[in-house]
N, CA, C and O atoms as a Tinker XYZ file with bonds, in Angstrom:
   296  protein
     1  N     24.939000   23.744000  -15.612000    73     2
     2  CA    25.318000   22.662000  -14.744000    64     1     3
     3  C     26.098000   21.624000  -15.544000    63     2     4     5
     4  O     25.632000   21.179000  -16.593000    81     3
     5  N     27.271000   21.234000  -15.068000    73     3     6
     6  CA    28.073000   20.264000  -15.819000    64     5     7
     7  C     27.450000   18.866000  -15.777000    63     6     8     9
     8  O     26.709000   18.522000  -14.856000    81     7
     9  N     27.770000   18.083000  -16.789000    73     7    10
    10  CA    27.268000   16.715000  -16.871000    64     9    11
    11  C     27.887000   15.855000  -15.788000    63    10    12    13
    12  O     29.073000   15.983000  -15.484000    81    11
    13  N     27.085000   14.982000  -15.209000    73    11    14
    14  CA    27.614000   14.059000  -14.209000    64    13    15
    15  C     28.318000   12.909000  -14.903000    63    14    16    17
    16  O     27.945000   12.507000  -16.005000    81    15
    17  N     29.327000   12.392000  -14.251000    73    15    18
    18  CA    30.069000   11.266000  -14.802000    64    17    19
    19  C     29.323000    9.968000  -14.502000    63    18    20    21
    20  O     28.557000    9.881000  -13.543000    81    19
    21  N     29.562000    8.972000  -15.338000    73    19    22
    22  CA    28.905000    7.675000  -15.175000    64    21    23
    23  C     29.219000    7.068000  -13.816000    63    22    24    25
    24  O     28.350000    6.445000  -13.204000    81    23
    25  N     30.433000    7.237000  -13.340000    73    23    26
    26  CA    30.817000    6.693000  -12.038000    64    25    27
    27  C     29.994000    7.317000  -10.917000    63    26    28    29
    28  O     29.588000    6.622000   -9.985000    81    27
    29  N     29.745000    8.626000  -11.002000    73    27    30
    30  CA    28.937000    9.304000   -9.984000    64    29    31
    31  C     27.498000    8.767000   -9.979000    63    30    32    33
    32  O     26.894000    8.599000   -8.920000    81    31
    33  N     26.967000    8.505000  -11.159000    73    31    34
    34  CA    25.603000    7.970000  -11.268000    64    33    35
    35  C     25.551000    6.560000  -10.694000    63    34    36    37
    36  O     24.610000    6.216000   -9.978000    81    35
    37  N     26.557000    5.739000  -11.002000    73    35    38
    38  CA    26.604000    4.373000  -10.458000    64    37    39
    39  C     26.696000    4.398000   -8.935000    63    38    40    41
    40  O     26.029000    3.612000   -8.261000    81    39
    41  N     27.511000    5.286000   -8.392000    73    39    42
    42  CA    27.642000    5.411000   -6.936000    64    41    43
    43  C     26.302000    5.769000   -6.306000    63    42    44    45
    44  O     25.926000    5.227000   -5.267000    81    43
    45  N     25.592000    6.682000   -6.942000    73    43    46
    46  CA    24.291000    7.101000   -6.426000    64    45    47
    47  C     23.270000    5.959000   -6.496000    63    46    48    49
    48  O     22.469000    5.784000   -5.577000    81    47
    49  N     23.299000    5.192000   -7.577000    73    47    50
    50  CA    22.403000    4.039000   -7.722000    64    49    51
    51  C     22.668000    3.035000   -6.608000    63    50    52    53
    52  O     21.730000    2.556000   -5.971000    81    51
    53  N     23.927000    2.714000   -6.369000    73    51    54
    54  CA    24.280000    1.742000   -5.323000    64    53    55
    55  C     23.887000    2.258000   -3.948000    63    54    56    57
    56  O     23.409000    1.490000   -3.113000    81    55
    57  N     24.080000    3.538000   -3.703000    73    55    58
    58  CA    23.701000    4.136000   -2.416000    64    57    59
    59  C     22.194000    4.000000   -2.183000    63    58    60    61
    60  O     21.761000    3.661000   -1.081000    81    59
    61  N     21.407000    4.260000   -3.209000    73    59    62
    62  CA    19.947000    4.153000   -3.107000    64    61    63
    63  C     19.533000    2.698000   -2.905000    63    62    64    65
    64  O     18.637000    2.410000   -2.111000    81    63
    65  N     20.182000    1.783000   -3.619000    73    63    66
    66  CA    19.850000    0.366000   -3.493000    64    65    67
    67  C     20.226000   -0.184000   -2.114000    63    66    68    69
    68  O     19.569000   -1.097000   -1.614000    81    67
    69  N     21.264000    0.358000   -1.504000    73    67    70
    70  CA    21.630000   -0.061000   -0.139000    64    69    71
    71  C     20.558000    0.365000    0.854000    63    70    72    73
    72  O     20.283000   -0.349000    1.819000    81    71
    73  N     19.953000    1.519000    0.622000    73    71    74
    74  CA    18.923000    2.040000    1.525000    64    73    75
    75  C     17.587000    1.323000    1.348000    63    74    76    77
    76  O     16.824000    1.193000    2.305000    81    75
    77  N     17.297000    0.860000    0.134000    73    75    78
    78  CA    16.030000    0.161000   -0.102000    64    77    79
    79  C     16.320000   -1.252000   -0.598000    63    78    80    81
    80  O     17.313000   -1.482000   -1.288000    81    79
    81  N     15.471000   -2.173000   -0.251000    73    79    82
    82  CA    15.684000   -3.569000   -0.610000    64    81    83
    83  C     15.599000   -3.783000   -2.119000    63    82    84    85
    84  O     16.516000   -4.334000   -2.727000    81    83
    85  N     14.508000   -3.350000   -2.710000    73    83    86
    86  CA    14.275000   -3.514000   -4.143000    64    85    87
    87  C     13.512000   -2.289000   -4.614000    63    86    88    89
    88  O     12.616000   -1.811000   -3.918000    81    87
    89  N     13.858000   -1.774000   -5.791000    73    87    90
    90  CA    13.226000   -0.545000   -6.279000    64    89    91
    91  C     12.996000   -0.658000   -7.784000    63    90    92    93
    92  O     13.779000   -1.286000   -8.496000    81    91
    93  N     11.928000   -0.050000   -8.252000    73    91    94
    94  CA    11.644000   -0.079000   -9.690000    64    93    95
    95  C     12.576000    0.896000  -10.406000    63    94    96    97
    96  O     13.086000    1.848000   -9.814000    81    95
    97  N     12.781000    0.635000  -11.674000    73    95    98
    98  CA    13.663000    1.503000  -12.458000    64    97    99
    99  C     13.081000    2.910000  -12.535000    63    98   100   101
   100  O     13.826000    3.889000  -12.511000    81    99
   101  N     11.780000    3.019000  -12.627000    73    99   102
   102  CA    11.141000    4.337000  -12.702000    64   101   103
   103  C     11.394000    5.151000  -11.428000    63   102   104   105
   104  O     11.704000    6.340000  -11.508000    81   103
   105  N     11.266000    4.529000  -10.268000    73   103   106
   106  CA    11.538000    5.234000   -9.015000    64   105   107
   107  C     13.013000    5.592000   -8.903000    63   106   108   109
   108  O     13.365000    6.654000   -8.388000    81   107
   109  N     13.871000    4.703000   -9.387000    73   107   110
   110  CA    15.309000    4.964000   -9.372000    64   109   111
   111  C     15.645000    6.169000  -10.247000    63   110   112   113
   112  O     16.489000    6.987000   -9.881000    81   111
   113  N     14.991000    6.280000  -11.396000    73   111   114
   114  CA    15.168000    7.444000  -12.277000    64   113   115
   115  C     14.917000    8.739000  -11.524000    63   114   116   117
   116  O     15.709000    9.680000  -11.586000    81   115
   117  N     13.800000    8.765000  -10.812000    73   115   118
   118  CA    13.420000    9.978000  -10.085000    64   117   119
   119  C     14.399000   10.311000   -8.977000    63   118   120   121
   120  O     14.764000   11.472000   -8.791000    81   119
   121  N     14.832000    9.283000   -8.232000    73   119   122
   122  CA    15.729000    9.520000   -7.109000    64   121   123
   123  C     17.117000    9.957000   -7.563000    63   122   124   125
   124  O     17.748000   10.795000   -6.919000    81   123
   125  N     17.591000    9.395000   -8.667000    73   123   126
   126  CA    18.909000    9.754000   -9.190000    64   125   127
   127  C     18.832000   11.042000  -10.018000    63   126   128   129
   128  O     19.842000   11.708000  -10.247000    81   127
   129  N     17.628000   11.378000  -10.456000    73   127   130
   130  CA    17.382000   12.565000  -11.265000    64   129   131
   131  C     18.108000   12.492000  -12.611000    63   130   132   133
   132  O     18.876000   13.380000  -12.979000    81   131
   133  N     17.835000   11.406000  -13.324000    73   131   134
   134  CA    18.379000   11.233000  -14.667000    64   133   135
   135  C     17.355000   10.480000  -15.508000    63   134   136   137
   136  O     16.322000   10.054000  -14.991000    81   135
   137  N     17.631000   10.314000  -16.789000    73   135   138
   138  CA    16.631000    9.710000  -17.671000    64   137   139
   139  C     16.684000    8.183000  -17.681000    63   138   140   141
   140  O     17.616000    7.570000  -17.160000    81   139
   141  N     15.666000    7.598000  -18.283000    73   139   142
   142  CA    15.494000    6.146000  -18.311000    64   141   143
   143  C     16.662000    5.445000  -19.011000    63   142   144   145
   144  O     17.154000    4.428000  -18.521000    81   143
   145  N     17.101000    5.970000  -20.127000    73   143   146
   146  CA    18.177000    5.358000  -20.899000    64   145   147
   147  C     19.473000    5.306000  -20.088000    63   146   148   149
   148  O     20.170000    4.291000  -20.099000    81   147
   149  N     19.793000    6.370000  -19.400000    73   147   150
   150  CA    21.007000    6.412000  -18.580000    64   149   151
   151  C     20.939000    5.378000  -17.467000    63   150   152   153
   152  O     21.907000    4.659000  -17.223000    81   151
   153  N     19.793000    5.302000  -16.789000    73   151   154
   154  CA    19.622000    4.324000  -15.715000    64   153   155
   155  C     19.783000    2.915000  -16.268000    63   154   156   157
   156  O     20.489000    2.100000  -15.674000    81   155
   157  N     19.140000    2.612000  -17.396000    73   155   158
   158  CA    19.225000    1.269000  -17.991000    64   157   159
   159  C     20.678000    0.909000  -18.328000    63   158   160   161
   160  O     21.115000   -0.211000  -18.061000    81   159
   161  N     21.421000    1.848000  -18.910000    73   159   162
   162  CA    22.818000    1.587000  -19.274000    64   161   163
   163  C     23.671000    1.311000  -18.038000    63   162   164   165
   164  O     24.475000    0.378000  -18.027000    81   163
   165  N     23.493000    2.119000  -17.006000    73   163   166
   166  CA    24.282000    1.954000  -15.787000    64   165   167
   167  C     23.912000    0.662000  -15.064000    63   166   168   169
   168  O     24.788000   -0.037000  -14.555000    81   167
   169  N     22.625000    0.343000  -15.018000    73   167   170
   170  CA    22.173000   -0.898000  -14.386000    64   169   171
   171  C     22.712000   -2.099000  -15.152000    63   170   172   173
   172  O     23.120000   -3.086000  -14.541000    81   171
   173  N     22.720000   -2.030000  -16.479000    73   171   174
   174  CA    23.230000   -3.122000  -17.298000    64   173   175
   175  C     24.708000   -3.383000  -16.987000    63   174   176   177
   176  O     25.139000   -4.534000  -16.911000    81   175
   177  N     25.471000   -2.315000  -16.811000    73   175   178
   178  CA    26.889000   -2.460000  -16.485000    64   177   179
   179  C     27.083000   -3.025000  -15.071000    63   178   180   181
   180  O     27.930000   -3.892000  -14.858000    81   179
   181  N     26.301000   -2.534000  -14.115000    73   179   182
   182  CA    26.386000   -3.046000  -12.744000    64   181   183
   183  C     25.972000   -4.517000  -12.688000    63   182   184   185
   184  O     26.523000   -5.295000  -11.909000    81   183
   185  N     24.999000   -4.888000  -13.518000    73   183   186
   186  CA    24.551000   -6.277000  -13.569000    64   185   187
   187  C     25.635000   -7.173000  -14.174000    63   186   188   189
   188  O     25.824000   -8.307000  -13.732000    81   187
   189  N     26.334000   -6.674000  -15.168000    73   187   190
   190  CA    27.421000   -7.423000  -15.801000    64   189   191
   191  C     28.502000   -7.766000  -14.779000    63   190   192   193
   192  O     29.057000   -8.864000  -14.807000    81   191
   193  N     28.801000   -6.835000  -13.881000    73   191   194
   194  CA    29.827000   -7.053000  -12.866000    64   193   195
   195  C     29.301000   -7.771000  -11.627000    63   194   196   197
   196  O     30.042000   -7.958000  -10.663000    81   195
   197  N     28.037000   -8.174000  -11.641000    73   195   198
   198  CA    27.479000   -8.980000  -10.566000    64   197   199
   199  C     27.120000   -8.204000   -9.310000    63   198   200   201
   200  O     27.071000   -8.782000   -8.224000    81   199
   201  N     26.871000   -6.915000   -9.434000    73   199   202
   202  CA    26.530000   -6.105000   -8.268000    64   201   203
   203  C     25.033000   -5.981000   -8.044000    63   202   204   205
   204  O     24.581000   -5.838000   -6.908000    81   203
   205  N     24.261000   -6.035000   -9.126000    73   203   206
   206  CA    22.808000   -5.913000   -9.013000    64   205   207
   207  C     22.129000   -6.997000   -9.838000    63   206   208   209
   208  O     22.740000   -7.633000  -10.697000    81   207
   209  N     20.846000   -7.185000   -9.548000    73   207   210
   210  CA    20.036000   -8.136000  -10.314000    64   209   211
   211  C     18.733000   -7.452000  -10.692000    63   210   212   213
   212  O     18.094000   -6.819000   -9.852000    81   211
   213  N     18.337000   -7.575000  -11.954000    73   211   214
   214  CA    17.063000   -7.016000  -12.396000    64   213   215
   215  C     16.035000   -8.137000  -12.512000    63   214   216   217
   216  O     16.356000   -9.272000  -12.861000    81   215
   217  N     14.790000   -7.781000  -12.208000    73   215   218
   218  CA    13.689000   -8.728000  -12.306000    64   217   219
   219  C     12.561000   -8.062000  -13.079000    63   218   220   221
   220  O     12.128000   -6.962000  -12.735000    81   219
   221  N     12.088000   -8.732000  -14.125000    73   219   222
   222  CA    10.969000   -8.208000  -14.908000    64   221   223
   223  C      9.669000   -8.772000  -14.356000    63   222   224   225
   224  O      9.541000   -9.981000  -14.159000    81   223
   225  N      8.705000   -7.892000  -14.106000    73   223   226
   226  CA     7.400000   -8.287000  -13.584000    64   225   227
   227  C      6.349000   -8.105000  -14.681000    63   226   228   229
   228  O      6.427000   -7.171000  -15.479000    81   227
   229  N      5.376000   -9.001000  -14.710000    73   227   230
   230  CA     4.353000   -8.967000  -15.756000    64   229   231
   231  C      3.445000   -7.750000  -15.660000    63   230   232   233
   232  O      3.161000   -7.102000  -16.667000    81   231
   233  N      2.986000   -7.435000  -14.438000    73   231   234
   234  CA     2.137000   -6.259000  -14.329000    64   233   235
   235  C      2.168000   -5.679000  -12.920000    63   234   236   237
   236  O      2.348000   -6.383000  -11.927000    81   235
   237  N      1.989000   -4.392000  -12.882000    73   235   238
   238  CA     1.961000   -3.652000  -11.630000    64   237   239
   239  C      0.558000   -3.735000  -11.029000    63   238   240   241
   240  O     -0.437000   -3.745000  -11.754000    81   239
   241  N      0.490000   -3.795000   -9.717000    73   239   242
   242  CA    -0.818000   -3.793000   -9.063000    64   241   243
   243  C     -1.496000   -2.431000   -9.202000    63   242   244   245
   244  O     -2.723000   -2.341000   -9.226000    81   243
   245  N     -0.698000   -1.386000   -9.291000    73   243   246
   246  CA    -1.247000   -0.036000   -9.366000    64   245   247
   247  C     -1.880000    0.268000  -10.727000    63   246   248   249
   248  O     -2.996000    0.783000  -10.793000    81   247
   249  N     -1.156000   -0.053000  -11.827000    73   247   250
   250  CA    -1.674000    0.327000  -13.139000    64   249   251
   251  C     -1.769000   -0.811000  -14.152000    63   250   252   253
   252  O     -2.233000   -0.596000  -15.272000    81   251
   253  N     -1.339000   -2.019000  -13.780000    73   251   254
   254  CA    -1.457000   -3.160000  -14.676000    64   253   255
   255  C     -0.401000   -3.250000  -15.763000    63   254   256   257
   256  O     -0.487000   -4.122000  -16.627000    81   255
   257  N      0.590000   -2.373000  -15.743000    73   255   258
   258  CA     1.637000   -2.379000  -16.758000    64   257   259
   259  C      2.850000   -3.185000  -16.289000    63   258   260   261
   260  O      3.101000   -3.291000  -15.088000    81   259
   261  N      3.597000   -3.750000  -17.234000    73   259   262
   262  CA     4.824000   -4.453000  -16.851000    64   261   263
   263  C      5.878000   -3.459000  -16.341000    63   262   264   265
   264  O      5.896000   -2.299000  -16.752000    81   263
   265  N      6.752000   -3.928000  -15.443000    73   263   266
   266  CA     7.814000   -3.073000  -14.920000    64   265   267
   267  C      8.996000   -3.922000  -14.507000    63   266   268   269
   268  O      8.885000   -5.142000  -14.390000    81   267
   269  N     10.130000   -3.273000  -14.284000    73   267   270
   270  CA    11.367000   -3.947000  -13.904000    64   269   271
   271  C     11.853000   -3.383000  -12.580000    63   270   272   273
   272  O     11.824000   -2.172000  -12.359000    81   271
   273  N     12.301000   -4.275000  -11.701000    73   271   274
   274  CA    12.869000   -3.841000  -10.427000    64   273   275
   275  C     14.355000   -4.205000  -10.385000    63   274   276   277
   276  O     14.819000   -5.107000  -11.082000    81   275
   277  N     15.071000   -3.478000   -9.553000    73   275   278
   278  CA    16.518000   -3.694000   -9.393000    64   277   279
   279  C     16.788000   -3.997000   -7.925000    63   278   280   281
   280  O     16.207000   -3.382000   -7.031000    81   279
   281  N     17.681000   -4.960000   -7.695000    73   279   282
   282  CA    18.019000   -5.352000   -6.333000    64   281   283
   283  C     19.529000   -5.472000   -6.228000    63   282   284   285
   284  O     20.182000   -5.978000   -7.141000    81   283
   285  N     20.081000   -5.009000   -5.116000    73   283   286
   286  CA    21.508000   -5.110000   -4.854000    64   285   287
   287  C     21.826000   -6.530000   -4.400000    63   286   288   289
   288  O     21.154000   -7.070000   -3.522000    81   287
   289  N     22.849000   -7.131000   -4.998000    73   287   290
   290  CA    23.267000   -8.478000   -4.603000    64   289   291
   291  C     24.302000   -8.326000   -3.503000    63   290   292   293
   292  O     25.251000   -7.554000   -3.638000    81   291
   293  N     24.121000   -9.059000   -2.421000    73   291   294
   294  CA    25.046000   -8.935000   -1.299000    64   293   295
   295  C     26.105000   -9.994000   -1.332000    63   294   296
   296  O     26.967000  -10.033000   -0.454000    81   295
């Protein structure tokens, strides 16, 4: 299977964010079917251009660990 281009991954991230209000990076990884590092790099670039906003949370209600969510800026 050929490698996906960064633009294709960004398009998929934006499509998922349009469908959901706010999503954790871990859930986004699963939906896009790529690794954590790739998601972080693409989100960082989208954030630089003012398309998304990341929010760091102190702890999850489910497991008590810190996590980051991503939200599409309208």
